[in-house]
N, C-alpha and C positions, 0 to 999 in steps of 0.2 A: 451488513447483514443485520439485521435485529435477532435479537437472541431475548427468548423467553425469559421469563422474570422467575429469578429465583426466591421460593418463600419457606420461609423457616418457621416450622410446626414443632411444640414442644413434646417431646413422648410423655407417653401415661404413666409409665410405672417403670423404676428400678431400684434392685435390692442389695444387701451386701451382707457380709459376714464377716467377722475377725475369729478367725480359730486359734486359740494359743494352749501352749500347755507350759506348766509354772511349776516353777520347785523350789520351796522356801519362800513362796511369795515375788520369786523370780522369772520373768517370762524368759524360757529358754529355746522356745519355738513358737514358729508364728505364719500365719498367712493368711490372704484374702482370697474370698469368692465373691465375686459380684455376678448378678443374675439380672441378665439384659435381655428386653425385650424389642422387637421389629413388627413389621407390618406384613413380615414373609411370613412369618410362623406363628400359630398360637400360642405356644410354649417359649420358654425363655431358653437362651444358651447361657452358661456359664461360663467365669473367665476365672483362672486362677492367675493371683499376681502375687510375689514375694515370698516363696518359701525361704522362710529363714530360719536357720540353725544358729545357739550358740555356739561357738566355736569350739568352746572345751567339751559340749555334748554330743558334737559331729560323730555319725559313726555308730550314736543307738539306735537307727530307726524312727528317729522322732520324727522326721519330715516326713518318712513314710505313712506313721498313725496321722499328720497331720493331711496329708493328700488323702490318704483313703477315708477319712471323715467327711472331707470337702464331696468326693466322689459321692459318697454315700447320700448327703444334703443335695447334690445335684440331682442326684435319681428321686430322694424325695420332692425335692422342687419340679422333679417334671421335665426337667432340664433336655433337650433335643440335641444338646453336645454340650461338651466341656473342653475349654482350648486352656491353652498356657503356653509360652514363649521362654526362650532360653537364647544366649546369647551362643553364636557360631562357636566360639570359643570356648564352649563348655562339655565335649564329649561326653563326659563321666556323667554328667547330670542329666544329657539325652538318652544316655543308656537306661540311666535310673527311669527317667520318665517311661520309656519303653519296657521297662520291668514293669511298670506298676498298670500297663496294658493301653498308655497313651500309642497312637500313630505318629510318625515323623508324616508333617501334612505338608511343608512349604519353609516358606521366609516369612519375617516379621520385618516390615517396613516402619520407621519411625521416624518421629520428627521432634526434637526434644526443644522446650523454649525456655 
């Protein structure tokens, strides 16, 4: 059986931001927002990764502030969707994302290298 050749074409544009909250010059909350483009949409989609709040500052609403800032940025950048992932073992995190307006959309499949 003959297979077609697989070609690799570089994508044209990817962007990203790191959102941080500092206190006394120390980073106490942060996350990354990546804007990704594909051929199926003219507009980018946003990917949130690593929402982290310093353990001593958890429960102060800092994670919510960071995520709300990223939602605002994704809207400003005209994203057609915004996605984030969470481990299956984190039901409190899932409830938090849902409270912020995200829908439980499915599973993440991952391969670590």
